[in-house]
DOPA-771987 format. One record per residue (C-alpha): x, y, z; residue in three letters. Coordinates in pm, whole numbers. Example, Ala and Ser with C-alpha at 12.3 -4.5 7.8 and 13.67 -1.06 7.14 Angstrom:
% DOPA-771987
(rec (1230; -450; 780); "ALA")
(rec (1367; -106; 714); "SER")
% end
This chain:
% DOPA-771987
(rec (8693; -4480; -2453); "UNK")
(rec (8731; -4564; -2086); "UNK")
(rec (8505; -4843; -1962); "UNK")
(rec (8317; -4800; -1638); "UNK")
(rec (8462; -4986; -1347); "UNK")
(rec (8290; -5295; -1211); "UNK")
(rec (8263; -5128; -872); "UNK")
(rec (8054; -4845; -1019); "UNK")
(rec (7827; -5093; -1199); "UNK")
(rec (7769; -5294; -883); "UNK")
(rec (7673; -4979; -690); "UNK")
(rec (7415; -4877; -955); "UNK")
(rec (7265; -5223; -959); "UNK")
(rec (7233; -5224; -582); "UNK")
(rec (7055; -4887; -581); "UNK")
(rec (6812; -5004; -848); "UNK")
(rec (6715; -5308; -641); "UNK")
(rec (6652; -5105; -319); "UNK")
(rec (6275; -5103; -229); "UNK")
(rec (6100; -4760; -233); "UNK")
(rec (5835; -4647; 21); "UNK")
(rec (5471; -4598; -99); "UNK")
(rec (5241; -4310; 18); "UNK")
(rec (5043; -4561; 224); "UNK")
(rec (5358; -4677; 399); "UNK")
(rec (5466; -4317; 459); "UNK")
(rec (5125; -4234; 612); "UNK")
(rec (5145; -4536; 839); "UNK")
(rec (5457; -4395; 997); "UNK")
(rec (5257; -4088; 1125); "UNK")
(rec (5107; -4155; 1468); "UNK")
(rec (4806; -3942; 1584); "UNK")
(rec (4728; -4001; 1950); "UNK")
(rec (4421; -3915; 2156); "UNK")
(rec (4575; -3587; 2266); "UNK")
(rec (4605; -3470; 1905); "UNK")
(rec (4246; -3563; 1825); "UNK")
(rec (4126; -3374; 2134); "UNK")
(rec (4325; -3065; 2031); "UNK")
(rec (4165; -3072; 1687); "UNK")
(rec (3818; -3111; 1839); "UNK")
(rec (3868; -2834; 2095); "UNK")
(rec (3988; -2588; 1832); "UNK")
(rec (3706; -2661; 1590); "UNK")
(rec (3515; -2338; 1527); "UNK")
(rec (3167; -2492; 1552); "UNK")
(rec (3009; -2600; 1879); "UNK")
(rec (3061; -2980; 1886); "UNK")
(rec (2916; -3239; 2125); "UNK")
(rec (2935; -3617; 2172); "UNK")
(rec (2640; -3806; 2320); "UNK")
(rec (2637; -4171; 2427); "UNK")
(rec (2378; -4415; 2285); "UNK")
(rec (2136; -4313; 2563); "UNK")
(rec (2167; -3946; 2465); "UNK")
(rec (2373; -3834; 2766); "UNK")
(rec (2645; -3577; 2703); "UNK")
(rec (2999; -3723; 2714); "UNK")
(rec (3203; -3437; 2572); "UNK")
(rec (3164; -3081; 2440); "UNK")
(rec (3433; -2861; 2288); "UNK")
(rec (3552; -2517; 2395); "UNK")
(rec (3349; -2341; 2124); "UNK")
(rec (3042; -2375; 2343); "UNK")
(rec (3167; -2094; 2568); "UNK")
(rec (3206; -1853; 2276); "UNK")
(rec (2874; -1953; 2124); "UNK")
(rec (2653; -1967; 2435); "UNK")
(rec (2846; -1798; 2716); "UNK")
(rec (2839; -2126; 2919); "UNK")
(rec (3160; -2315; 3003); "UNK")
(rec (3233; -2678; 2919); "UNK")
(rec (3195; -2778; 3286); "UNK")
(rec (2857; -2602; 3312); "UNK")
(rec (2735; -2787; 3007); "UNK")
(rec (2854; -3123; 3139); "UNK")
(rec (2661; -3064; 3461); "UNK")
(rec (2352; -2931; 3281); "UNK")
(rec (2043; -3149; 3306); "UNK")
(rec (1883; -3234; 2968); "UNK")
(rec (2166; -3058; 2783); "UNK")
(rec (2128; -2855; 2564); "UNK")
(rec (1756; -2789; 2615); "UNK")
(rec (1793; -2532; 2899); "UNK")
(rec (1973; -2294; 2662); "UNK")
(rec (1721; -2341; 2378); "UNK")
(rec (1441; -2081; 2352); "UNK")
(rec (1109; -2207; 2485); "UNK")
(rec (928; -2209; 2149); "UNK")
(rec (1198; -2434; 1993); "UNK")
(rec (1268; -2658; 2294); "UNK")
(rec (1016; -2931; 2214); "UNK")
(rec (1127; -2953; 1852); "UNK")
(rec (1497; -2979; 1941); "UNK")
(rec (1418; -3244; 2204); "UNK")
(rec (1247; -3447; 1933); "UNK")
(rec (1546; -3414; 1699); "UNK")
(rec (1787; -3532; 1971); "UNK")
(rec (1557; -3826; 2043); "UNK")
(rec (1565; -3919; 1674); "UNK")
(rec (1947; -3891; 1677); "UNK")
(rec (1954; -4173; 1933); "UNK")
(rec (1784; -4385; 1668); "UNK")
(rec (2093; -4336; 1448); "UNK")
(rec (1935; -4080; 1212); "UNK")
(rec (2119; -3804; 1032); "UNK")
(rec (2010; -3443; 988); "UNK")
(rec (2149; -3099; 920); "UNK")
(rec (2076; -2726; 927); "UNK")
(rec (1787; -2737; 1172); "UNK")
(rec (1766; -2379; 1300); "UNK")
(rec (1671; -2285; 1657); "UNK")
(rec (1701; -1995; 1896); "UNK")
(rec (1974; -2017; 2159); "UNK")
(rec (1962; -1828; 2490); "UNK")
(rec (2305; -1668; 2527); "UNK")
(rec (2410; -1604; 2885); "UNK")
(rec (2274; -1263; 2977); "UNK")
(rec (1946; -1293; 2788); "UNK")
(rec (2040; -1234; 2424); "UNK")
(rec (1902; -1470; 2161); "UNK")
(rec (2126; -1608; 1888); "UNK")
(rec (2027; -1829; 1600); "UNK")
(rec (2195; -2167; 1554); "UNK")
(rec (2189; -2443; 1290); "UNK")
(rec (2202; -2800; 1428); "UNK")
(rec (2346; -3104; 1243); "UNK")
(rec (2393; -3459; 1378); "UNK")
(rec (2534; -3797; 1271); "UNK")
(rec (2568; -4142; 1438); "UNK")
(rec (2922; -4255; 1542); "UNK")
(rec (3076; -4605; 1512); "UNK")
(rec (3414; -4755; 1608); "UNK")
(rec (3643; -4959; 1381); "UNK")
(rec (3446; -5276; 1456); "UNK")
(rec (3112; -5108; 1366); "UNK")
(rec (2994; -5081; 1725); "UNK")
(rec (2755; -4788; 1780); "UNK")
(rec (2915; -4525; 2005); "UNK")
(rec (2632; -4269; 2016); "UNK")
(rec (2597; -3956; 1805); "UNK")
(rec (2770; -3624; 1756); "UNK")
(rec (2610; -3284; 1711); "UNK")
(rec (2757; -2983; 1537); "UNK")
(rec (2605; -2641; 1596); "UNK")
(rec (2693; -2333; 1390); "UNK")
(rec (2608; -1973; 1477); "UNK")
(rec (2391; -1842; 1190); "UNK")
(rec (2272; -1521; 1358); "UNK")
(rec (2419; -1292; 1094); "UNK")
(rec (2293; -1511; 814); "UNK")
(rec (1949; -1506; 974); "UNK")
(rec (1955; -1127; 1001); "UNK")
(rec (2050; -1096; 635); "UNK")
(rec (1775; -1337; 540); "UNK")
(rec (1520; -1141; 744); "UNK")
(rec (1636; -820; 580); "UNK")
(rec (1604; -978; 238); "UNK")
(rec (1255; -1094; 327); "UNK")
(rec (1161; -745; 443); "UNK")
(rec (1300; -599; 122); "UNK")
(rec (1111; -860; -79); "UNK")
(rec (789; -779; 109); "UNK")
(rec (849; -409; 52); "UNK")
(rec (910; -463; -317); "UNK")
(rec (598; -677; -342); "UNK")
(rec (400; -401; -171); "UNK")
(rec (542; -144; -414); "UNK")
(rec (452; -368; -707); "UNK")
(rec (98; -407; -573); "UNK")
(rec (66; -31; -522); "UNK")
(rec (199; 42; -870); "UNK")
(rec (-31; -223; -1018); "UNK")
(rec (-329; -72; -839); "UNK")
(rec (-227; 275; -956); "UNK")
(rec (-199; 150; -1313); "UNK")
(rec (-540; -13; -1279); "UNK")
(rec (-687; 315; -1157); "UNK")
(rec (-519; 508; -1439); "UNK")
(rec (-654; 262; -1694); "UNK")
(rec (-998; 296; -1537); "UNK")
(rec (-973; 675; -1555); "UNK")
(rec (-854; 652; -1914); "UNK")
(rec (-1160; 447; -2005); "UNK")
(rec (-1380; 702; -1830); "UNK")
(rec (-1217; 986; -2021); "UNK")
(rec (-1263; 801; -2347); "UNK")
(rec (-1629; 750; -2258); "UNK")
(rec (-1666; 1119; -2181); "UNK")
(rec (-1491; 1215; -2503); "UNK")
(rec (-1711; 988; -2714); "UNK")
(rec (-2037; 1079; -2546); "UNK")
(rec (-1946; 1441; -2492); "UNK")
(rec (-1956; 1537; -2856); "UNK")
(rec (-2297; 1381; -2896); "UNK")
(rec (-2422; 1537; -2570); "UNK")
(rec (-2307; 1885; -2671); "UNK")
(rec (-2489; 1861; -3002); "UNK")
(rec (-2808; 1733; -2838); "UNK")
(rec (-2788; 2002; -2568); "UNK")
(rec (-2754; 2271; -2829); "UNK")
(rec (-3061; 2143; -3015); "UNK")
(rec (-3264; 2120; -2692); "UNK")
(rec (-3155; 2459; -2561); "UNK")
(rec (-3305; 2656; -2850); "UNK")
(rec (-3666; 2528; -2819); "UNK")
(rec (-3629; 2532; -2440); "UNK")
(rec (-3556; 2905; -2449); "UNK")
(rec (-3866; 2959; -2659); "UNK")
(rec (-4077; 2752; -2420); "UNK")
(rec (-3947; 2950; -2122); "UNK")
(rec (-4025; 3284; -2283); "UNK")
(rec (-4374; 3170; -2383); "UNK")
(rec (-4435; 3031; -2036); "UNK")
(rec (-4333; 3358; -1873); "UNK")
(rec (-4587; 3540; -2087); "UNK")
(rec (-4863; 3295; -1993); "UNK")
(rec (-4769; 3308; -1625); "UNK")
(rec (-4769; 3686; -1617); "UNK")
(rec (-5120; 3693; -1767); "UNK")
(rec (-5273; 3475; -1495); "UNK")
(rec (-5359; 3576; -1141); "UNK")
(rec (-5301; 3361; -833); "UNK")
(rec (-5678; 3307; -814); "UNK")
(rec (-5678; 3109; -1139); "UNK")
(rec (-5778; 2746; -1086); "UNK")
(rec (-5460; 2614; -1256); "UNK")
(rec (-5218; 2869; -1116); "UNK")
(rec (-5062; 2605; -883); "UNK")
(rec (-4962; 2400; -1185); "UNK")
(rec (-4751; 2689; -1312); "UNK")
(rec (-4502; 2640; -1029); "UNK")
(rec (-4471; 2273; -1121); "UNK")
(rec (-4411; 2362; -1488); "UNK")
(rec (-4153; 2621; -1383); "UNK")
(rec (-3961; 2364; -1174); "UNK")
(rec (-3965; 2110; -1455); "UNK")
(rec (-3834; 2365; -1706); "UNK")
(rec (-3561; 2451; -1456); "UNK")
(rec (-3474; 2083; -1423); "UNK")
(rec (-3450; 2042; -1802); "UNK")
(rec (-3228; 2351; -1811); "UNK")
(rec (-3001; 2196; -1546); "UNK")
(rec (-2969; 1873; -1746); "UNK")
(rec (-2881; 2071; -2061); "UNK")
(rec (-2622; 2263; -1858); "UNK")
(rec (-2465; 1935; -1744); "UNK")
(rec (-2455; 1810; -2101); "UNK")
(rec (-2264; 2121; -2200); "UNK")
(rec (-2020; 2058; -1914); "UNK")
(rec (-1957; 1708; -2040); "UNK")
(rec (-1791; 1842; -2353); "UNK")
(rec (-1578; 2153; -2311); "UNK")
(rec (-1477; 2290; -2649); "UNK")
(rec (-1192; 2506; -2507); "UNK")
(rec (-1041; 2554; -2160); "UNK")
(rec (-1107; 2887; -1997); "UNK")
(rec (-822; 3129; -1935); "UNK")
(rec (-715; 3191; -1573); "UNK")
(rec (-772; 3526; -1404); "UNK")
(rec (-726; 3664; -1056); "UNK")
(rec (-1031; 3671; -828); "UNK")
(rec (-1137; 3626; -464); "UNK")
(rec (-1239; 3263; -412); "UNK")
(rec (-1439; 3342; -97); "UNK")
(rec (-1649; 3589; -297); "UNK")
(rec (-1712; 3329; -571); "UNK")
(rec (-1826; 3080; -307); "UNK")
(rec (-2081; 3335; -183); "UNK")
(rec (-2204; 3398; -537); "UNK")
(rec (-2258; 3026; -602); "UNK")
(rec (-2450; 2998; -273); "UNK")
(rec (-2679; 3281; -386); "UNK")
(rec (-2734; 3107; -721); "UNK")
(rec (-2856; 2796; -535); "UNK")
(rec (-3065; 2980; -278); "UNK")
(rec (-3396; 2914; -454); "UNK")
(rec (-3316; 2543; -486); "UNK")
(rec (-3233; 2534; -114); "UNK")
(rec (-3562; 2706; -22); "UNK")
(rec (-3762; 2456; -228); "UNK")
(rec (-3601; 2167; -37); "UNK")
(rec (-3632; 2340; 302); "UNK")
(rec (-3252; 2338; 347); "UNK")
(rec (-3034; 2630; 456); "UNK")
(rec (-2693; 2714; 307); "UNK")
(rec (-2449; 2855; 559); "UNK")
(rec (-2123; 2998; 424); "UNK")
(rec (-1861; 3056; 693); "UNK")
(rec (-1697; 3398; 648); "UNK")
(rec (-1331; 3391; 545); "UNK")
(rec (-1080; 3551; 780); "UNK")
(rec (-896; 3708; 486); "UNK")
(rec (-940; 3754; 110); "UNK")
(rec (-829; 3441; -75); "UNK")
(rec (-691; 3564; -407); "UNK")
(rec (-639; 3288; -663); "UNK")
(rec (-544; 3277; -1031); "UNK")
(rec (-775; 3016; -1184); "UNK")
(rec (-1044; 2974; -1448); "UNK")
(rec (-1331; 3141; -1262); "UNK")
(rec (-1610; 2987; -1469); "UNK")
(rec (-1479; 2635; -1412); "UNK")
(rec (-1439; 2699; -1038); "UNK")
(rec (-1803; 2807; -1025); "UNK")
(rec (-1911; 2491; -1209); "UNK")
(rec (-1726; 2272; -960); "UNK")
(rec (-1866; 2451; -653); "UNK")
(rec (-2216; 2463; -805); "UNK")
(rec (-2215; 2084; -852); "UNK")
(rec (-2081; 2011; -503); "UNK")
(rec (-2322; 2242; -320); "UNK")
(rec (-2616; 2130; -535); "UNK")
(rec (-2539; 1764; -458); "UNK")
(rec (-2520; 1849; -86); "UNK")
(rec (-2862; 2015; -105); "UNK")
(rec (-3012; 1712; -276); "UNK")
(rec (-2862; 1481; -15); "UNK")
(rec (-2983; 1689; 282); "UNK")
(rec (-3309; 1625; 469); "UNK")
(rec (-3552; 1915; 520); "UNK")
(rec (-3472; 2164; 799); "UNK")
(rec (-3101; 2078; 787); "UNK")
(rec (-2805; 2298; 694); "UNK")
(rec (-2537; 2267; 428); "UNK")
(rec (-2218; 2424; 564); "UNK")
(rec (-1959; 2572; 327); "UNK")
(rec (-1613; 2664; 458); "UNK")
(rec (-1306; 2804; 281); "UNK")
(rec (-960; 2735; 428); "UNK")
(rec (-604; 2809; 321); "UNK")
(rec (-376; 2500; 301); "UNK")
(rec (-24; 2618; 228); "UNK")
(rec (-5; 2654; -151); "UNK")
(rec (-365; 2530; -185); "UNK")
(rec (-709; 2647; -79); "UNK")
(rec (-991; 2408; 13); "UNK")
(rec (-1365; 2465; -12); "UNK")
(rec (-1543; 2218; 219); "UNK")
(rec (-1911; 2133; 170); "UNK")
(rec (-2076; 1943; 459); "UNK")
(rec (-2424; 1793; 450); "UNK")
(rec (-2629; 1601; 708); "UNK")
(rec (-2769; 1344; 469); "UNK")
(rec (-2764; 966; 482); "UNK")
(rec (-2398; 936; 381); "UNK")
(rec (-2258; 715; 107); "UNK")
(rec (-2244; 335; 158); "UNK")
(rec (-1896; 177; 121); "UNK")
(rec (-2005; -28; -181); "UNK")
(rec (-2123; 287; -361); "UNK")
(rec (-1833; 519; -274); "UNK")
(rec (-1586; 388; -541); "UNK")
(rec (-1839; 467; -818); "UNK")
(rec (-1954; 820; -735); "UNK")
(rec (-1714; 983; -984); "UNK")
(rec (-1814; 759; -1274); "UNK")
(rec (-2006; 926; -1559); "UNK")
(rec (-2385; 875; -1551); "UNK")
(rec (-2369; 720; -1202); "UNK")
(rec (-2621; 865; -958); "UNK")
(rec (-2733; 777; -605); "UNK")
(rec (-3061; 967; -660); "UNK")
(rec (-3233; 712; -883); "UNK")
(rec (-3608; 764; -894); "UNK")
(rec (-3604; 1115; -745); "UNK")
(rec (-3785; 1392; -929); "UNK")
(rec (-3481; 1622; -922); "UNK")
(rec (-3236; 1351; -1025); "UNK")
(rec (-2989; 1461; -1290); "UNK")
(rec (-2780; 1264; -1538); "UNK")
(rec (-2509; 1166; -1291); "UNK")
(rec (-2248; 1389; -1454); "UNK")
(rec (-2189; 1652; -1186); "UNK")
(rec (-1912; 1481; -987); "UNK")
(rec (-1748; 1330; -1294); "UNK")
(rec (-1728; 1666; -1469); "UNK")
(rec (-1618; 1841; -1148); "UNK")
(rec (-1332; 1602; -1089); "UNK")
(rec (-1215; 1632; -1449); "UNK")
(rec (-1216; 2012; -1424); "UNK")
(rec (-1037; 2036; -1090); "UNK")
(rec (-772; 1777; -1175); "UNK")
(rec (-695; 1968; -1495); "UNK")
(rec (-614; 2262; -1265); "UNK")
(rec (-383; 2047; -1054); "UNK")
(rec (-634; 2010; -770); "UNK")
(rec (-846; 1728; -634); "UNK")
(rec (-1177; 1642; -466); "UNK")
(rec (-1157; 1474; -125); "UNK")
(rec (-1450; 1276; 17); "UNK")
(rec (-1528; 1186; 377); "UNK")
(rec (-1856; 1013; 451); "UNK")
(rec (-2027; 822; 729); "UNK")
(rec (-2350; 631; 675); "UNK")
(rec (-2627; 793; 877); "UNK")
(rec (-2427; 1107; 958); "UNK")
(rec (-2357; 1283; 631); "UNK")
(rec (-2074; 1359; 391); "UNK")
(rec (-1800; 1615; 336); "UNK")
(rec (-1673; 1700; -12); "UNK")
(rec (-1365; 1920; -22); "UNK")
(rec (-1255; 2088; -347); "UNK")
(rec (-883; 2154; -309); "UNK")
(rec (-763; 2418; -557); "UNK")
(rec (-409; 2541; -623); "UNK")
(rec (-361; 2912; -560); "UNK")
(rec (-270; 2960; -925); "UNK")
(rec (-250; 2765; -1246); "UNK")
(rec (98; 2679; -1369); "UNK")
(rec (13; 2830; -1707); "UNK")
(rec (-77; 3167; -1556); "UNK")
(rec (203; 3415; -1619); "UNK")
(rec (70; 3699; -1408); "UNK")
(rec (-212; 3791; -1175); "UNK")
(rec (-420; 3939; -1456); "UNK")
(rec (-333; 3690; -1720); "UNK")
(rec (-636; 3608; -1929); "UNK")
% end
């Protein structure tokens, strides 16, 4: 085997003893002069500034022109820079932050409005730090401003969406609350309705006998009889009992009525005739506006009459003597509305939310006061048809109840379906 030459061994030993350069030594060989630092600063994307210890501007980079529309020279000549290009409502706050920067504080992401040349407003985020040289001598402070207009817009949009969602949640919550309230009302009606129907049936039989007997007695007496005036009072009281029994029957409907075709304007006139005697007793007139055309509907006629009877009767009871209850029928697209206007005292705001509750009445203490079931039953009937009752009222001026019916029930297969 051939031995390595001494010359080769000496060369290897010499290379092994040669000193190698460290990363620190390699870095020291790179020289960065003032011109290089200035180039880096000028090409920084954010708007950068350098203030002396007294707060005066010493230097600002080229990004200021892109961000504000003002050149470097204009900024250097600007008095109280950068306050003239800060929106008025933020100017005092930014002045206070710059004053605190002179006290060698540090801060970041303070947003303010910036007046871009031409009048537009852009949103900026301000950060600042104190500056020191190698010997620790305080040189002033630097500010860095970033354009956050787009971020601000996105944040505002998110806030609007959040507000909208919160509003939707509140509306849905309120709707659920109303549905739960209605459900409790329906459960109350269902529970009490069965009892009311049974009681009404038991009362109705002796009441019919009393009415027949009373008619016989009344027909046997002449107007000259000393107690003849009391007969009218007895007649009114029997009529009132009959009305209460009728309401109790309404509270519990054993089976829905079948729809049939009829003229709604004609039914309105018939209900007005039914209530004519009650109107005369109260000294109130019922005025039904004639319809311009026949209003043919396919609904449960008996239930429609119940609803209109209750609304017009309530209007009569709310009306002062020598006033008029006005009834109007109007076509509304696929619906038809029967409006009932009175000139009563109106409904106070604190009472209005309760008028459709079962057994709630605003006529407490009146002789003709019922059980407070008329509006509750009417709303249940009309909503089952797909309609609604609208209420407009003004205290001291009167009220308007509008029964809005569909032209036909969804279950009706034909105009004569029954």
